[in-house]
N, C-alpha and C positions, 0 to 999 in steps of 0.2 A: 513454619509459617511467618513467625515474627521476624526471623532473619531475612526472609524473602521480602517482606514489607519494608524493612529497614534498608535493604539493598536497593529496592525500587525507589524509595524516597531519596536515598543518597544519589542515585543516578539522575533523578529529576532535579535535584538541587545542583548538581554539577553542570547539567545542561543549561539550566536557567542562569547560573553564574557566567557561564561561557557567553550566552546570548547578551547578557548585560554588559560584559567587557567588550563584546563586538559593537554594541550600540554606543559605547564610549570611544570606539575607534581603535580598540586594542585587539590583538590576536586575530587580525584579518588576513594574515599570510596564506592560510590554507583555503581560503574561500574562492570559489570560481567567480567569473565576471557576472554570471547570472545571479549568484547568491549576493554578490555586492550590490547589484542593481536592486534586488528585492530588499536588502537592508536599507539602501538609500531611500526607497519608497516608503518604508515603514518610518524612517526618521522624518522625512518630509511631511508625512501625515501627522505624526506626533508634533512636530513643530507647528504645523497649521493649527492644531488644537490648542496648543499652548498659547499662540498668538491671539486666537479667538477669545479664549478665557481672559487673557490679560486685557484685551480691548473691552470686553464686557464689564470687567471690574473697574477699568478706568471710567467708562460711561456711567456706572452706578455711583462712583465717587463724585464725578462731576454733577450728576443730578442731585445727590445729597447735598453737596455744597450750595447748589443753586436754591434748593429748598430752605436752606438756613439763611 
C-alpha cells in the first residue's frame, strides 16, 4: 500500500513537472495543435490575472502616496 501511494505521488509529481516545463515553453514537441491552443489559453488567462494584480497594486501604491 505504501509503495502504491509513493508510486502514485511520484507519477503526479512527474506530470506536474512536465506541465510546468510546458508552461515555460519547454517540451512542446509532442503536443497536438489542440493541446497547444489549450496551453495558450491557460497562459493568456494567467497573464491576465497577473496584469490585474499588478495594476491593483499600482493603484494601491498611488492611493497610499496620495494620502501621505
